[in-house]
N, C-alpha and C positions, 0 to 999 in steps of 0.2 A: 629123379631128383627132390628131395626131400625136402618140402617149400614150409616155411616159417610167417607166420601172420602175427603183422606188429601187435592184432589185439589178442592173441594166443600168450605174446610176450607179456602186454601188458599186464591180464591177466594173475599171471605167475608170480608178476612182480609184485602187484597190489595183496597179495597174499603174503611176502615177505616184507613188505613193506606194513602193513597189518601187524604181524606180529612183534617188528625190532619197533613199531610205533607203542606197542603193550609193554615191550619190555621195558623202554625208553620209561615209561610211566613210574616203572619200579627204578630201573636206575638213577632216575631225578629225585627218589624219596634216600636214596641209599647217597647220593651225593650232597644232599643237603643235611644229612647225619653226620657223614666222614669231612665234611666241610664245614661247619659246624661245631663237633665234637673233637677232631684233629689240631684244629685249626692250623692258619697256610703255614706252618712251618711240618707239622706232621703230613699235612699234604704232600707236601716240598718230596718228603723223603719217601712218599707214596708213591710221587708221580719218577721218583729218581729210581726208585725198584722195579717197578713196574714199564719202565722203558730199557731195564736193562734186562729183562725179562726177553723183553718184546726183540730186541737188537739179538738174546741168543738166539730166540726162535728163526730169526731170518737168516741171521747165519747156517744155523745149522740147519735150516727145510731142504738145502740144494736143489731147490726148484721141482722139489717131487709134487706139490699137491696142484701146479700147473701141470705138468707132464702127466698123472694121475687121469684129470679132467679131461687133457685134451685126447687119448687114448683113450680110458673109458667109454668117451662119449663114442667114440667109433668104432669100441666094441664090448657091451657090458658082462659079456659070457668070460674076463680075464680078471674080475672083479677076486679072486681070492691070490691068485699072484699079485693082483696090485697091493691089496693091502697084507698079506706076507713081504712084501718089498718096502712099505713106509713102517713095517714092525721092527724092520730090516735097519732102516736106518736110524728110525728113533732109536734104537738099541748102542749103534753107533755114537751117536748125540750124546746122549747118557753118559758114556765112557769118556769125551772128552771133555764132558762140564764140568764131572768131578776133576778131573785135569785140572782145567780152566780155574776152578774152585781152590784147590791145592795152591798155583800161582797166585790169585790175588793175596788169598792169606801171607803170601809170604812178601808178597808188595803189595802193600794197605794202599802206600799212593796212587794204582792206578784207576784206582774209582771212588767214587767219595760217599757210599754206603758199607758199613764195616759188621761184624759180629751175625748174629742170628737174625739180621734184616736181610745180608748180602746170603747168607745161606738158601733161606726161602725163597728169593728170587729167581736163583742157581736150579736147587729143585724142582721150580714152576715149568722152566724150562722144557725137558721134554714132554711133558702134560699139555703144556699147550701149544708145540711141535703136533704131537699126534689126534689133537681135538682138531687143529688145521686142516691135519689128513685129512680126519673123517667127515665133516663138512664136507669138503669138496667130493668123497664120495659118493652123499645122497643129490647133490646137486647134478653129477655127473651122470647119474641114474636116473635122474630126474623126479625122484622121488620129494617134491616139495612138500607134503604132508609129513614124513620123518624128521626132513631137514628143521621143518617150521617148530616140530613137537621138541626139537635139540637145543634150535636158537631160543628156543622160549624158556628152557630148563638151563640153557647159560643165560641169559640175563635176568630169570629170575630169582636161579636159588641165591646166588651171592645174596640182592636185596634184602632177601627177606632174612634172611642167618646176618647180616647185619644190624638191621633193625629190632631183632632180639639182642642180639648180643646186649646194643648198644641202650634200647628199652629196662633190661634187664639188670647192667651197671654199665651206667655209662663213664667210671671211670678205666674200667678196661679195657676199652676199648683201644688201641693203640697202632700203628704201621705195622706192626708184626701180626697181630691179631686180623689184622684186614686184610693180611696176605694168605693168613693161614685158612680163613674165611674163602678165596679167590678159589686156592686150593682144592680146598672138601668140594664147590660147587664145579668146578671141572671136572672130578672125579664121577660125579655124580652124573653128563653127563655124558663122558665117558663109557660107563658101564649100558648108561639107554642106549647109545647109538650100538655099542655090540652088539646087545640084543635083535636090535632092525638088523644088525648087518649077518647075523645067524640064518636071518630068513632072505636075504635074498640070494646067500650064497649054497652053491648045490656040491661042491664040492670044498676037500679042506683047504687053507689058509697051507702056502706054501711060496717059496721063496724060488723067482723062476730067473733064474741068470740072464737068457734069453732076451724078456721083456725089458733087463737093466739094462742091457745092452742100446737097446731103441728111446727108453725113458731118460736116462740118464744126460745124454748128450741135448735135449730138447730141453729134462729140466735147468741143467746149467746154465745155459743163456736165461731162462726164465728166473732161475737163480739171481745172477749179477743184477737183469732186470728189476727183478722185488726187493733185493737187498739195496739197491740205489734208492730206491721211490719210497724205502719206508725209513731211511737215513734222514733224507730230504726231509721228510714228516715229521721227524723227531732231533735232529740234530740238533738243533734251538733250544728244547726242553736239557740238551745234555749239557750245552755251550755255556746254556744262564747259570746251572748248578755250577761253573769252575767261575764264573766271572762275577756271579751275587749270593745273594743266603738262599737258605731252603723257604724262607717265606715268599721273597722275590717270584722263587721257581713255579711255588704252591699256586699264587698269584696267576701266572701266567697256564698252568696248568689248567687250569679252570677253563678260563676263555679256551685253550685248545678242546678241551672235552662239549664244551660248549658249541663247537663252531663243527666238532665230527658230529651232533649232533643236527645238524643243519645237511652236513652232508650224507644224511642215512640215505635218503633216497638215492643218489646215484654209488653208493655201496650195492642196495638193493639191484639195481640195476643192472653193475659191474660183475655183481654174483652169475647172474643165471645168460649174460651176455659173451661170454667167453665159450661158453659150450654152446650155443647157440649157433655162434658163426663158426666156429668147428665144424657145422655137421653143414653147415654150407660149401657147395665144391666148388660152384660159379662166381668167380671175383664180382663181377655186376650185381648179384643178389647180394653180398653183403656190402656193396659200395651202397644202394640205396638203403641197406637197413639201419647201418649205422649214421646214414644223413638223417635219416628219420628219429631216430635215437636221436643223434645231437638236437635235430631240432626241438622235440619236445621237452628233451631235459634241459635247454638252453632257458624258456618258459618258466620250466617250473623251479628251476634254481635262481632266476632273475630274481621272483617272488618271494620264496622263502629269503635268501638275501636280504632283500630293501625290507621285508617286513621284518627279521631279526634283529635288524642293524633298530631301526623307528624302537623296538618294543625292545633292546635290552639295558638301557639302564635301568627300565623299571622293575625286568624282571631279576635281573642281578641281587638287586637294592632290596624285594621283597624276598625272595627264595632266599638269598645266600646272606645278607647282610650288609652293612658297611664297611662290615671288613675287608670285602671282596670289591669296593669302590674299582680301586687300581686296574681292576681286569676287563670295564668295560672300555678302555678304550683301543687296550689291548685288540676285544672282541671283533671291533667296530673292521681294526685296519686290517685284520682276516678275512671280511668278509667275500671285498675282490677276489682276494686270494684262491678262496673255497670255490665262487663258481667258477673257476677259471682250472681251478685242480677238480670239480665235478666231470667237467667235457673229458679232461686229461684223460681221466681214468678210464671212460670209453671208450677212449683211442689206443691206450695203452691194451686192451683189448684185442680189440681190431689188428692192431698189427702183428701179435702175439697168435692170434688163428690165423692170419696168410704167413705164420711163419718166420716174419720180420720183425725180428725180437729185437734184432740188432738197433731198429730206431728208437726204440725203449729207451736202448741200454743207452747212448749217445743224448739222446734230451731227458733222463734221468740223472747221467752225469754231469752234463752243464751244469743244470737247475743246483747239482749240491752242490759244487766248487761255487755257483752263484752265491746259494746261503750260508756256505761255510766262510766267503771270503767277506758277506754284507754284516753276519753275526760280530765277526770280530771286530768289524767296521763300529756297528754304531750299538751294539750292546754297552759297551761302555760308555759312550757317548749320551745312548739312549731309554737304554736301560731293557725292560720288556717292551713296552713299544718298540724299540731298532728291531728288535727279536722279531714281531709281528711285521713289518716293513719289512724285513731281508728275507722274511718268508714267500709275505706275499708279491713280491716282486720275481721270487722263484719262481712260484705258481706258474704265473703269469707267459716267465720263457720257454718253460717246456712248452706249454699250450700251443703258444706260438709255431717252435718246433716241430711240432705232431701235425700242426695244421697244413704248415709248408711243406712238410714231407706227405702228407696226405695230396695236396693238391699236385705237385712233383712228379707221384706215381700218375694220377691220374694221364694228369697231360704224356708220359711218356709212352700209354699205351693208345693215346689217341694217336698219335706220332707213327 
């Protein structure tokens, strides 16, 4: 039986977190530039476009990123088949995306962004989709160095290009240009990742139907779970854009982006947690590991959330300017929710490694319904703060459900 020590796991997490911290520094510069140059309305358009791309990726991945990680962590020899099957899925999604884009042009009321922005947002979907697959290859293969390099490129190329364009000619920076730069930076990451993959594969890339029969059922359950969790996180942005204007959406998106930064350590842990837990054969070993991880993560997140809440007003005004003052109360309201969401993300990975993805689906579905209903009630009355309240309540409810299921599972085994 293979043993995993929390110390070794923490070291790998620290490496990834270190890379993400460096990327964050560049990202903050680009965020400052885009926020000041694009303004609240331009940032709102960019936020809606990227949310549309993200939803397309979530709908199109079919859960294969989780399934690939699960099976590749168990048998690294299947990498060529995993890559080939992922390419097939990406091709199919590209075709479907083209059809959806045509429908959106025929029925423009379906979306709130149009024209070239819409074309760019939809074109970005296949690239982002395969980038998601590619990142998970290296996590499953335990190639942290290669993953870290790709992550650095993924976060660094776009801010650098954005800064160059902004300083060269500020007036040329628009939501369309910002998306084009994002597409180009993702292309750089994909090319670099392919160079690394060729060194890991000793056979040619192929499509394996037998492997697909194994990965698709697991992937579909994971797909439903990931789709629901993504919608829980982003339904507020889309509903705000329907109820309010682009400027309000831009103010809210800044608060969400800053909240994502606070949650970055949990993202780093979750990224490595799933393949580690999947490699453990004994349930008791998994429970002890997730228990320790939850304990340490709760302490870390509490410190981060309290600190971020205290210094948020000074930081936002200093970095982004007076125009983004309304984002401050939104950020503060989101902080308690981010604490519980960080812990929930670890539990999601635990249930996936146990092949109990149904628990994740139920928790995420209930959270999505709560978030959707509360947004519909609170946004017209409380604006962007109402959306933050709805999200925080939904995150807390999801955590409670996951913890109850964990306790019930332990109690049932003891009895």
